[in-house]
A tleap script that builds the chain and sets N, CA, C and O, in Angstrom:
source leaprc.protein.ff14SB
mol = sequence {
  NMET LEU LYS PRO ILE GLU LEU ARG VAL SER
  ASP LEU GLU ASP LEU ILE ALA ASP ILE PRO
  GLN LEU ILE SER ARG ARG LEU GLU SER LEU
  THR ALA ALA LEU GLN GLU THR ASN GLY ARG
  LEU GLY LEU LEU ASP ARG GLN VAL SER MET
  LEU VAL ARG ASP VAL ARG ASP MET ARG GLY
  GLY VAL THR ILE GLN LEU LEU ALA GLN ASP
  ARG GLU VAL ALA GLY LEU ARG HIE ASP VAL
  GLU ALA MET ARG THR ASP VAL THR ALA THR
  LYS ALA ASP VAL THR ALA THR LYS ALA ASP
  VAL THR ALA MET LYS GLY GLU ILE GLN ARG
  GLY PHE ALA GLU ILE LEU SER ARG LEU PRO
  ARG CSER
}
set mol.1.N position { 61.851 -9.376 22.402 }
set mol.1.CA position { 61.053 -8.444 21.631 }
set mol.1.C position { 61.904 -7.793 20.551 }
set mol.1.O position { 63.126 -7.932 20.510 }
set mol.2.N position { 61.206 -7.078 19.683 }
set mol.2.CA position { 61.916 -6.414 18.592 }
set mol.2.C position { 62.544 -5.123 19.089 }
set mol.2.O position { 61.972 -4.419 19.921 }
set mol.3.N position { 63.695 -4.830 18.582 }
set mol.3.CA position { 64.378 -3.598 18.936 }
set mol.3.C position { 63.879 -2.483 18.029 }
set mol.3.O position { 63.340 -2.757 16.956 }
set mol.4.N position { 64.052 -1.223 18.445 }
set mol.4.CA position { 63.688 -0.127 17.539 }
set mol.4.C position { 64.456 -0.245 16.226 }
set mol.4.O position { 65.547 -0.813 16.171 }
set mol.5.N position { 63.859 0.304 15.177 }
set mol.5.CA position { 64.402 0.144 13.819 }
set mol.5.C position { 65.822 0.692 13.703 }
set mol.5.O position { 66.637 0.139 12.964 }
set mol.6.N position { 66.130 1.773 14.425 }
set mol.6.CA position { 67.466 2.365 14.319 }
set mol.6.C position { 68.540 1.387 14.802 }
set mol.6.O position { 69.627 1.298 14.230 }
set mol.7.N position { 68.208 0.659 15.864 }
set mol.7.CA position { 69.196 -0.288 16.379 }
set mol.7.C position { 69.298 -1.506 15.472 }
set mol.7.O position { 70.377 -2.079 15.316 }
set mol.8.N position { 68.192 -1.899 14.882 }
set mol.8.CA position { 68.207 -3.083 14.033 }
set mol.8.C position { 68.939 -2.833 12.722 }
set mol.8.O position { 69.572 -3.743 12.187 }
set mol.9.N position { 68.863 -1.620 12.199 }
set mol.9.CA position { 69.542 -1.316 10.945 }
set mol.9.C position { 71.054 -1.443 11.132 }
set mol.9.O position { 71.775 -1.818 10.208 }
set mol.10.N position { 71.506 -1.135 12.302 }
set mol.10.CA position { 72.938 -1.241 12.534 }
set mol.10.C position { 73.387 -2.699 12.503 }
set mol.10.O position { 74.526 -3.004 12.151 }
set mol.11.N position { 72.484 -3.581 12.873 }
set mol.11.CA position { 72.838 -4.995 12.843 }
set mol.11.C position { 72.011 -5.650 11.746 }
set mol.11.O position { 70.866 -6.042 11.973 }
set mol.12.N position { 72.581 -5.764 10.580 }
set mol.12.CA position { 71.876 -6.253 9.407 }
set mol.12.C position { 71.414 -7.690 9.580 }
set mol.12.O position { 70.363 -8.069 9.065 }
set mol.13.N position { 72.158 -8.460 10.271 }
set mol.13.CA position { 71.759 -9.859 10.468 }
set mol.13.C position { 70.494 -9.953 11.318 }
set mol.13.O position { 69.621 -10.781 11.056 }
set mol.14.N position { 70.401 -9.088 12.350 }
set mol.14.CA position { 69.180 -9.079 13.166 }
set mol.14.C position { 67.970 -8.631 12.344 }
set mol.14.O position { 66.862 -9.147 12.488 }
set mol.15.N position { 68.229 -7.647 11.474 }
set mol.15.CA position { 67.137 -7.156 10.622 }
set mol.15.C position { 66.653 -8.264 9.703 }
set mol.15.O position { 65.447 -8.455 9.552 }
set mol.16.N position { 67.563 -8.991 9.094 }
set mol.16.CA position { 67.194 -10.094 8.212 }
set mol.16.C position { 66.495 -11.179 9.011 }
set mol.16.O position { 65.588 -11.826 8.488 }
set mol.17.N position { 66.876 -11.397 10.233 }
set mol.17.CA position { 66.237 -12.409 11.080 }
set mol.17.C position { 64.826 -11.969 11.475 }
set mol.17.O position { 63.944 -12.812 11.638 }
set mol.18.N position { 64.601 -10.663 11.631 }
set mol.18.CA position { 63.281 -10.155 12.039 }
set mol.18.C position { 62.279 -10.071 10.884 }
set mol.18.O position { 61.078 -9.954 11.123 }
set mol.19.N position { 62.754 -10.129 9.640 }
set mol.19.CA position { 61.860 -9.978 8.477 }
set mol.19.C position { 60.716 -11.001 8.503 }
set mol.19.O position { 59.572 -10.593 8.303 }
set mol.20.N position { 60.938 -12.274 8.731 }
set mol.20.CA position { 59.804 -13.214 8.750 }
set mol.20.C position { 58.771 -12.863 9.826 }
set mol.20.O position { 57.566 -12.981 9.604 }
set mol.21.N position { 59.260 -12.428 11.002 }
set mol.21.CA position { 58.310 -12.044 12.053 }
set mol.21.C position { 57.526 -10.791 11.652 }
set mol.21.O position { 56.316 -10.726 11.866 }
set mol.22.N position { 58.206 -9.802 11.076 }
set mol.22.CA position { 57.537 -8.573 10.646 }
set mol.22.C position { 56.479 -8.878 9.567 }
set mol.22.O position { 55.359 -8.370 9.618 }
set mol.23.N position { 56.856 -9.709 8.605 }
set mol.23.CA position { 55.910 -10.070 7.541 }
set mol.23.C position { 54.743 -10.849 8.141 }
set mol.23.O position { 53.591 -10.625 7.772 }
set mol.24.N position { 55.036 -11.756 9.059 }
set mol.24.CA position { 53.988 -12.556 9.693 }
set mol.24.C position { 53.013 -11.668 10.462 }
set mol.24.O position { 51.799 -11.843 10.358 }
set mol.25.N position { 53.538 -10.717 11.231 }
set mol.25.CA position { 52.660 -9.803 11.985 }
set mol.25.C position { 51.834 -8.929 11.040 }
set mol.25.O position { 50.652 -8.681 11.278 }
set mol.26.N position { 52.472 -8.471 9.970 }
set mol.26.CA position { 51.731 -7.636 9.012 }
set mol.26.C position { 50.623 -8.448 8.342 }
set mol.26.O position { 49.502 -7.968 8.171 }
set mol.27.N position { 50.951 -9.675 7.969 }
set mol.27.CA position { 49.935 -10.534 7.355 }
set mol.27.C position { 48.819 -10.866 8.345 }
set mol.27.O position { 47.655 -10.959 7.955 }
set mol.28.N position { 49.165 -11.044 9.622 }
set mol.28.CA position { 48.131 -11.296 10.633 }
set mol.28.C position { 47.191 -10.100 10.760 }
set mol.28.O position { 45.976 -10.268 10.866 }
set mol.29.N position { 47.761 -8.884 10.750 }
set mol.29.CA position { 46.908 -7.692 10.849 }
set mol.29.C position { 46.043 -7.544 9.601 }
set mol.29.O position { 44.881 -7.148 9.689 }
set mol.30.N position { 46.622 -7.870 8.421 }
set mol.30.CA position { 45.832 -7.825 7.186 }
set mol.30.C position { 44.724 -8.887 7.215 }
set mol.30.O position { 43.601 -8.629 6.783 }
set mol.31.N position { 45.043 -10.064 7.721 }
set mol.31.CA position { 44.053 -11.134 7.819 }
set mol.31.C position { 42.928 -10.729 8.775 }
set mol.31.O position { 41.754 -10.968 8.494 }
set mol.32.N position { 43.293 -10.116 9.906 }
set mol.32.CA position { 42.272 -9.665 10.858 }
set mol.32.C position { 41.372 -8.596 10.228 }
set mol.32.O position { 40.152 -8.628 10.389 }
set mol.33.N position { 41.984 -7.655 9.515 }
set mol.33.CA position { 41.200 -6.607 8.854 }
set mol.33.C position { 40.294 -7.212 7.778 }
set mol.33.O position { 39.147 -6.795 7.618 }
set mol.34.N position { 40.817 -8.193 7.045 }
set mol.34.CA position { 40.036 -8.858 6.022 }
set mol.34.C position { 38.854 -9.625 6.642 }
set mol.34.O position { 37.745 -9.596 6.107 }
set mol.35.N position { 39.092 -10.295 7.749 }
set mol.35.CA position { 38.008 -11.022 8.423 }
set mol.35.C position { 36.946 -10.062 8.954 }
set mol.35.O position { 35.750 -10.343 8.877 }
set mol.36.N position { 37.390 -8.936 9.489 }
set mol.36.CA position { 36.418 -7.941 9.980 }
set mol.36.C position { 35.579 -7.396 8.818 }
set mol.36.O position { 34.360 -7.265 8.924 }
set mol.37.N position { 36.257 -7.083 7.711 }
set mol.37.CA position { 35.538 -6.590 6.529 }
set mol.37.C position { 34.588 -7.653 5.995 }
set mol.37.O position { 33.462 -7.352 5.598 }
set mol.38.N position { 35.053 -8.902 5.990 }
set mol.38.CA position { 34.220 -10.008 5.534 }
set mol.38.C position { 32.984 -10.161 6.432 }
set mol.38.O position { 31.885 -10.410 5.934 }
set mol.39.N position { 33.156 -10.016 7.722 }
set mol.39.CA position { 32.032 -10.085 8.656 }
set mol.39.C position { 31.040 -8.959 8.421 }
set mol.39.O position { 29.829 -9.176 8.437 }
set mol.40.N position { 31.554 -7.758 8.204 }
set mol.40.CA position { 30.671 -6.617 7.935 }
set mol.40.C position { 29.905 -6.813 6.626 }
set mol.40.O position { 28.711 -6.523 6.544 }
set mol.41.N position { 30.608 -7.309 5.602 }
set mol.41.CA position { 29.934 -7.571 4.329 }
set mol.41.C position { 28.872 -8.656 4.478 }
set mol.41.O position { 27.802 -8.562 3.875 }
set mol.42.N position { 29.156 -9.680 5.271 }
set mol.42.CA position { 28.162 -10.719 5.532 }
set mol.42.C position { 26.936 -10.149 6.222 }
set mol.42.O position { 25.806 -10.499 5.883 }
set mol.43.N position { 27.161 -9.270 7.190 }
set mol.43.CA position { 26.039 -8.621 7.880 }
set mol.43.C position { 25.232 -7.771 6.910 }
set mol.43.O position { 24.002 -7.814 6.916 }
set mol.44.N position { 25.928 -6.992 6.070 }
set mol.44.CA position { 25.228 -6.182 5.063 }
set mol.44.C position { 24.427 -7.062 4.108 }
set mol.44.O position { 23.306 -6.722 3.731 }
set mol.45.N position { 25.013 -8.199 3.720 }
set mol.45.CA position { 24.311 -9.119 2.819 }
set mol.45.C position { 23.036 -9.643 3.472 }
set mol.45.O position { 21.995 -9.713 2.817 }
set mol.46.N position { 23.099 -10.008 4.739 }
set mol.46.CA position { 21.903 -10.488 5.445 }
set mol.46.C position { 20.858 -9.382 5.575 }
set mol.46.O position { 19.663 -9.625 5.404 }
set mol.47.N position { 21.313 -8.174 5.876 }
set mol.47.CA position { 20.372 -7.060 6.016 }
set mol.47.C position { 19.711 -6.718 4.682 }
set mol.47.O position { 18.512 -6.444 4.636 }
set mol.48.N position { 20.484 -6.732 3.602 }
set mol.48.CA position { 19.906 -6.471 2.280 }
set mol.48.C position { 18.925 -7.580 1.910 }
set mol.48.O position { 17.874 -7.309 1.330 }
set mol.49.N position { 19.257 -8.818 2.240 }
set mol.49.CA position { 18.340 -9.935 1.972 }
set mol.49.C position { 17.034 -9.755 2.739 }
set mol.49.O position { 15.957 -10.000 2.196 }
set mol.50.N position { 17.123 -9.328 4.004 }
set mol.50.CA position { 15.910 -9.086 4.788 }
set mol.50.C position { 15.110 -7.942 4.177 }
set mol.50.O position { 13.882 -8.007 4.109 }
set mol.51.N position { 15.800 -6.901 3.734 }
set mol.51.CA position { 15.123 -5.760 3.117 }
set mol.51.C position { 14.410 -6.188 1.826 }
set mol.51.O position { 13.269 -5.793 1.584 }
set mol.52.N position { 15.080 -6.990 1.009 }
set mol.52.CA position { 14.466 -7.480 -0.231 }
set mol.52.C position { 13.244 -8.325 0.088 }
set mol.52.O position { 12.210 -8.196 -0.567 }
set mol.53.N position { 13.356 -9.191 1.092 }
set mol.53.CA position { 12.220 -10.031 1.495 }
set mol.53.C position { 11.072 -9.159 1.997 }
set mol.53.O position { 9.911 -9.417 1.675 }
set mol.54.N position { 11.389 -8.130 2.783 }
set mol.54.CA position { 10.335 -7.226 3.277 }
set mol.54.C position { 9.656 -6.483 2.131 }
set mol.54.O position { 8.437 -6.314 2.132 }
set mol.55.N position { 10.449 -6.036 1.149 }
set mol.55.CA position { 9.876 -5.327 0.001 }
set mol.55.C position { 8.973 -6.267 -0.795 }
set mol.55.O position { 7.901 -5.864 -1.247 }
set mol.56.N position { 9.405 -7.524 -0.970 }
set mol.56.CA position { 8.562 -8.498 -1.677 }
set mol.56.C position { 7.267 -8.749 -0.914 }
set mol.56.O position { 6.190 -8.806 -1.507 }
set mol.57.N position { 7.379 -8.900 0.409 }
set mol.57.CA position { 6.175 -9.096 1.224 }
set mol.57.C position { 5.244 -7.898 1.111 }
set mol.57.O position { 4.028 -8.049 0.991 }
set mol.58.N position { 5.834 -6.699 1.151 }
set mol.58.CA position { 5.032 -5.486 1.057 }
set mol.58.C position { 4.357 -5.403 -0.308 }
set mol.58.O position { 3.182 -5.049 -0.410 }
set mol.59.N position { 5.111 -5.733 -1.355 }
set mol.59.CA position { 4.552 -5.692 -2.707 }
set mol.59.C position { 3.403 -6.691 -2.827 }
set mol.59.O position { 2.369 -6.386 -3.421 }
set mol.60.N position { 3.587 -7.880 -2.264 }
set mol.60.CA position { 2.511 -8.869 -2.281 }
set mol.60.C position { 1.304 -8.389 -1.492 }
set mol.60.O position { 0.164 -8.580 -1.915 }
set mol.61.N position { 1.555 -7.763 -0.339 }
set mol.61.CA position { 0.453 -7.241 0.471 }
set mol.61.C position { -0.297 -6.136 -0.244 }
set mol.61.O position { -1.526 -6.077 -0.194 }
set mol.62.N position { 0.445 -5.256 -0.911 }
set mol.62.CA position { -0.200 -4.157 -1.641 }
set mol.62.C position { -1.018 -4.722 -2.804 }
set mol.62.O position { -2.116 -4.241 -3.083 }
set mol.63.N position { -0.482 -5.742 -3.480 }
set mol.63.CA position { -1.222 -6.364 -4.578 }
set mol.63.C position { -2.521 -6.970 -4.070 }
set mol.63.O position { -3.573 -6.796 -4.684 }
set mol.64.N position { -2.451 -7.677 -2.956 }
set mol.64.CA position { -3.656 -8.274 -2.370 }
set mol.64.C position { -4.644 -7.192 -1.985 }
set mol.64.O position { -5.845 -7.323 -2.220 }
set mol.65.N position { -4.133 -6.120 -1.391 }
set mol.65.CA position { -5.007 -5.014 -0.980 }
set mol.65.C position { -5.660 -4.353 -2.194 }
set mol.65.O position { -6.846 -4.026 -2.152 }
set mol.66.N position { -4.913 -4.155 -3.260 }
set mol.66.CA position { -5.474 -3.538 -4.464 }
set mol.66.C position { -6.532 -4.438 -5.098 }
set mol.66.O position { -7.555 -3.950 -5.579 }
set mol.67.N position { -6.294 -5.740 -5.101 }
set mol.67.CA position { -7.295 -6.657 -5.651 }
set mol.67.C position { -8.576 -6.617 -4.825 }
set mol.67.O position { -9.677 -6.634 -5.376 }
set mol.68.N position { -8.428 -6.563 -3.504 }
set mol.68.CA position { -9.609 -6.482 -2.639 }
set mol.68.C position { -10.357 -5.172 -2.878 }
set mol.68.O position { -11.587 -5.157 -2.913 }
set mol.69.N position { -9.629 -4.084 -3.042 }
set mol.69.CA position { -10.274 -2.799 -3.310 }
set mol.69.C position { -10.978 -2.809 -4.667 }
set mol.69.O position { -12.053 -2.226 -4.811 }
set mol.70.N position { -10.378 -3.470 -5.665 }
set mol.70.CA position { -11.034 -3.579 -6.972 }
set mol.70.C position { -12.354 -4.334 -6.849 }
set mol.70.O position { -13.355 -3.938 -7.445 }
set mol.71.N position { -12.358 -5.425 -6.072 }
set mol.71.CA position { -13.603 -6.169 -5.857 }
set mol.71.C position { -14.632 -5.306 -5.152 }
set mol.71.O position { -15.813 -5.321 -5.499 }
set mol.72.N position { -14.176 -4.551 -4.157 }
set mol.72.CA position { -15.097 -3.687 -3.413 }
set mol.72.C position { -15.668 -2.590 -4.310 }
set mol.72.O position { -16.861 -2.293 -4.248 }
set mol.73.N position { -14.821 -1.992 -5.140 }
set mol.73.CA position { -15.288 -0.943 -6.062 }
set mol.73.C position { -16.277 -1.537 -7.067 }
set mol.73.O position { -17.282 -0.904 -7.389 }
set mol.74.N position { -16.004 -2.734 -7.559 }
set mol.74.CA position { -16.935 -3.377 -8.498 }
set mol.74.C position { -18.280 -3.619 -7.819 }
set mol.74.O position { -19.329 -3.424 -8.433 }
set mol.75.N position { -18.255 -4.044 -6.548 }
set mol.75.CA position { -19.504 -4.231 -5.805 }
set mol.75.C position { -20.246 -2.922 -5.620 }
set mol.75.O position { -21.470 -2.877 -5.742 }
set mol.76.N position { -19.515 -1.856 -5.327 }
set mol.76.CA position { -20.147 -0.544 -5.168 }
set mol.76.C position { -20.753 -0.064 -6.490 }
set mol.76.O position { -21.839 0.515 -6.503 }
set mol.77.N position { -20.058 -0.303 -7.589 }
set mol.77.CA position { -20.608 0.081 -8.894 }
set mol.77.C position { -21.909 -0.676 -9.168 }
set mol.77.O position { -22.886 -0.109 -9.658 }
set mol.78.N position { -21.897 -1.957 -8.842 }
set mol.78.CA position { -23.110 -2.765 -9.038 }
set mol.78.C position { -24.250 -2.209 -8.191 }
set mol.78.O position { -25.382 -2.099 -8.662 }
set mol.79.N position { -23.949 -1.855 -6.933 }
set mol.79.CA position { -24.971 -1.289 -6.046 }
set mol.79.C position { -25.499 0.039 -6.586 }
set mol.79.O position { -26.702 0.293 -6.531 }
set mol.80.N position { -24.613 0.886 -7.107 }
set mol.80.CA position { -25.029 2.181 -7.651 }
set mol.80.C position { -25.931 1.977 -8.865 }
set mol.80.O position { -26.941 2.664 -9.012 }
set mol.81.N position { -25.571 1.040 -9.730 }
set mol.81.CA position { -26.409 0.765 -10.900 }
set mol.81.C position { -27.787 0.261 -10.471 }
set mol.81.O position { -28.801 0.633 -11.062 }
set mol.82.N position { -27.818 -0.595 -9.430 }
set mol.82.CA position { -29.108 -1.077 -8.929 }
set mol.82.C position { -29.925 0.087 -8.370 }
set mol.82.O position { -31.139 0.140 -8.568 }
set mol.83.N position { -29.278 1.009 -7.681 }
set mol.83.CA position { -29.986 2.171 -7.133 }
set mol.83.C position { -30.501 3.070 -8.255 }
set mol.83.O position { -31.602 3.611 -8.158 }
set mol.84.N position { -29.717 3.231 -9.311 }
set mol.84.CA position { -30.172 4.036 -10.447 }
set mol.84.C position { -31.431 3.419 -11.056 }
set mol.84.O position { -32.377 4.124 -11.409 }
set mol.85.N position { -31.422 2.104 -11.170 }
set mol.85.CA position { -32.604 1.422 -11.705 }
set mol.85.C position { -33.802 1.654 -10.793 }
set mol.85.O position { -34.908 1.918 -11.264 }
set mol.86.N position { -33.573 1.551 -9.475 }
set mol.86.CA position { -34.657 1.787 -8.515 }
set mol.86.C position { -35.166 3.220 -8.602 }
set mol.86.O position { -36.375 3.449 -8.547 }
set mol.87.N position { -34.268 4.181 -8.737 }
set mol.87.CA position { -34.672 5.589 -8.824 }
set mol.87.C position { -35.478 5.827 -10.100 }
set mol.87.O position { -36.471 6.555 -10.084 }
set mol.88.N position { -35.057 5.220 -11.189 }
set mol.88.CA position { -35.801 5.365 -12.447 }
set mol.88.C position { -37.210 4.786 -12.305 }
set mol.88.O position { -38.183 5.385 -12.763 }
set mol.89.N position { -37.310 3.628 -11.673 }
set mol.89.CA position { -38.625 3.014 -11.452 }
set mol.89.C position { -39.474 3.883 -10.536 }
set mol.89.O position { -40.678 4.027 -10.748 }
set mol.90.N position { -38.840 4.466 -9.509 }
set mol.90.CA position { -39.571 5.339 -8.586 }
set mol.90.C position { -40.059 6.593 -9.312 }
set mol.90.O position { -41.179 7.048 -9.081 }
set mol.91.N position { -39.227 7.149 -10.184 }
set mol.91.CA position { -39.644 8.318 -10.963 }
set mol.91.C position { -40.858 7.971 -11.820 }
set mol.91.O position { -41.795 8.763 -11.920 }
set mol.92.N position { -40.846 6.795 -12.437 }
set mol.92.CA position { -41.979 6.374 -13.266 }
set mol.92.C position { -43.234 6.224 -12.404 }
set mol.92.O position { -44.329 6.606 -12.819 }
set mol.93.N position { -43.065 5.661 -11.191 }
set mol.93.CA position { -44.209 5.519 -10.283 }
set mol.93.C position { -44.760 6.875 -9.864 }
set mol.93.O position { -45.975 7.064 -9.804 }
set mol.94.N position { -43.869 7.818 -9.575 }
set mol.94.CA position { -44.301 9.165 -9.176 }
set mol.94.C position { -45.044 9.833 -10.323 }
set mol.94.O position { -46.069 10.478 -10.106 }
set mol.95.N position { -44.537 9.685 -11.538 }
set mol.95.CA position { -45.207 10.276 -12.697 }
set mol.95.C position { -46.607 9.670 -12.863 }
set mol.95.O position { -47.570 10.396 -13.110 }
set mol.96.N position { -46.720 8.357 -12.731 }
set mol.96.CA position { -48.024 7.701 -12.837 }
set mol.96.C position { -48.954 8.159 -11.723 }
set mol.96.O position { -50.143 8.377 -11.955 }
set mol.97.N position { -48.420 8.306 -10.520 }
set mol.97.CA position { -49.231 8.764 -9.388 }
set mol.97.C position { -49.704 10.190 -9.615 }
set mol.97.O position { -50.850 10.512 -9.299 }
set mol.98.N position { -48.858 11.045 -10.150 }
set mol.98.CA position { -49.255 12.421 -10.457 }
set mol.98.C position { -50.420 12.417 -11.451 }
set mol.98.O position { -51.380 13.172 -11.296 }
set mol.99.N position { -50.327 11.570 -12.460 }
set mol.99.CA position { -51.399 11.492 -13.451 }
set mol.99.C position { -52.692 11.016 -12.789 }
set mol.99.O position { -53.771 11.532 -13.081 }
set mol.100.N position { -52.580 10.030 -11.895 }
set mol.100.CA position { -53.763 9.529 -11.183 }
set mol.100.C position { -54.366 10.625 -10.299 }
set mol.100.O position { -55.584 10.791 -10.251 }
set mol.101.N position { -53.514 11.361 -9.607 }
set mol.101.CA position { -53.988 12.427 -8.721 }
set mol.101.C position { -54.668 13.516 -9.549 }
set mol.101.O position { -55.714 14.034 -9.156 }
set mol.102.N position { -54.085 13.860 -10.680 }
set mol.102.CA position { -54.685 14.878 -11.546 }
set mol.102.C position { -56.056 14.401 -12.030 }
set mol.102.O position { -57.008 15.181 -12.052 }
set mol.103.N position { -56.164 13.136 -12.414 }
set mol.103.CA position { -57.458 12.595 -12.863 }
set mol.103.C position { -58.466 12.614 -11.717 }
set mol.103.O position { -59.624 12.982 -11.918 }
set mol.104.N position { -58.043 12.226 -10.535 }
set mol.104.CA position { -58.940 12.230 -9.375 }
set mol.104.C position { -59.377 13.645 -9.031 }
set mol.104.O position { -60.527 13.877 -8.657 }
set mol.105.N position { -58.453 14.585 -9.160 }
set mol.105.CA position { -58.773 15.988 -8.869 }
set mol.105.C position { -59.874 16.472 -9.812 }
set mol.105.O position { -60.817 17.146 -9.398 }
set mol.106.N position { -59.731 16.115 -11.086 }
set mol.106.CA position { -60.752 16.498 -12.053 }
set mol.106.C position { -62.099 15.871 -11.708 }
set mol.106.O position { -63.132 16.534 -11.791 }
set mol.107.N position { -62.091 14.585 -11.316 }
set mol.107.CA position { -63.330 13.910 -10.948 }
set mol.107.C position { -63.948 14.543 -9.708 }
set mol.107.O position { -65.161 14.741 -9.638 }
set mol.108.N position { -63.103 14.856 -8.734 }
set mol.108.CA position { -63.610 15.478 -7.503 }
set mol.108.C position { -64.211 16.837 -7.819 }
set mol.108.O position { -65.289 17.169 -7.325 }
set mol.109.N position { -63.529 17.622 -8.633 }
set mol.109.CA position { -64.062 18.939 -8.989 }
set mol.109.C position { -65.386 18.815 -9.739 }
set mol.109.O position { -66.308 19.591 -9.489 }
set mol.110.N position { -65.495 17.859 -10.645 }
set mol.110.CA position { -66.760 17.648 -11.346 }
set mol.110.C position { -67.858 17.206 -10.381 }
set mol.110.O position { -69.008 17.633 -10.481 }
set mol.111.N position { -67.465 16.328 -9.432 }
set mol.111.CA position { -68.437 15.869 -8.429 }
set mol.111.C position { -68.934 17.013 -7.562 }
set mol.111.O position { -70.129 17.117 -7.289 }
set mol.112.N position { -68.019 17.871 -7.129 }
set mol.112.CA position { -68.432 19.033 -6.327 }
set mol.112.C position { -69.305 19.971 -7.153 }
set mol.112.O position { -70.291 20.512 -6.654 }
set mol.113.N position { -68.942 20.158 -8.405 }
set mol.113.CA position { -69.737 21.042 -9.275 }
set mol.113.C position { -71.141 20.467 -9.435 }
set mol.113.O position { -72.111 21.225 -9.442 }
set mol.114.N position { -71.274 19.154 -9.564 }
set mol.114.CA position { -72.566 18.511 -9.670 }
set mol.114.C position { -73.384 18.684 -8.398 }
set mol.114.O position { -74.576 18.989 -8.433 }
set mol.115.N position { -72.687 18.475 -7.247 }
set mol.115.CA position { -73.373 18.633 -5.955 }
set mol.115.C position { -73.823 20.072 -5.797 }
set mol.115.O position { -74.950 20.331 -5.374 }
set mol.116.N position { -72.949 21.010 -6.134 }
set mol.116.CA position { -73.298 22.431 -5.995 }
set mol.116.C position { -74.449 22.806 -6.936 }
set mol.116.O position { -75.275 23.655 -6.600 }
set mol.117.N position { -74.499 22.187 -8.086 }
set mol.117.CA position { -75.583 22.507 -9.013 }
set mol.117.C position { -76.928 21.975 -8.517 }
set mol.117.O position { -77.962 22.520 -8.903 }
set mol.118.N position { -76.960 20.958 -7.696 }
set mol.118.CA position { -78.197 20.401 -7.165 }
set mol.118.C position { -78.711 21.209 -5.968 }
set mol.118.O position { -79.899 21.176 -5.649 }
set mol.119.N position { -77.814 21.920 -5.323 }
set mol.119.CA position { -78.228 22.688 -4.144 }
set mol.119.C position { -79.110 23.853 -4.581 }
set mol.119.O position { -78.869 24.456 -5.627 }
set mol.120.N position { -80.145 24.178 -3.773 }
set mol.120.CA position { -80.968 25.315 -4.122 }
set mol.120.C position { -80.202 26.606 -3.980 }
set mol.120.O position { -79.326 26.744 -3.125 }
set mol.121.N position { -80.543 27.536 -4.822 }
set mol.121.CA position { -79.867 28.832 -4.766 }
set mol.121.C position { -80.762 29.796 -4.040 }
set mol.121.O position { -81.974 29.826 -4.258 }
set mol.122.N position { -80.194 30.546 -3.219 }
set mol.122.CA position { -81.033 31.490 -2.472 }
set mol.122.C position { -80.941 32.890 -2.910 }
set mol.122.O position { -81.606 33.759 -2.345 }
savepdb mol mol.pdb
quit
C-alpha cells in the first residue's frame, strides 16, 4: 500500500514510483464521476423527452377538444336560429289568432244583440 505523504517525501524515488498509481487512481475517480454525471444527464434527457412527448400529446388532445367544441357550438347556434324562426312564426300565428278572436267576438256580440232585440220587452 501507499505510505503517508510525509514518509514518501523523504524517499523521492518512492514518490516518483507512486506517481503513476496516484494519477491512475485520480483518473479512475474522475472517470467514475464522469460516468455518473453522464448517467444522470442521460436520465434527464429521457425525462425531458417524455415531458416533451406528453406536452405534444396534450396539445394535440386540446386541439381535438377545441375542434369538437367548435362543432358543438356551431350546432347550438344552428339550433338557436331554428328556434328563433319558430318563435317568429308562432308570434305571427298568435297575432293572426288574436285577430280571428277579435272578429269572432264582434260577430258574437252582434248575434247576441240581434237575439236580444227579438226578445219581447216587458
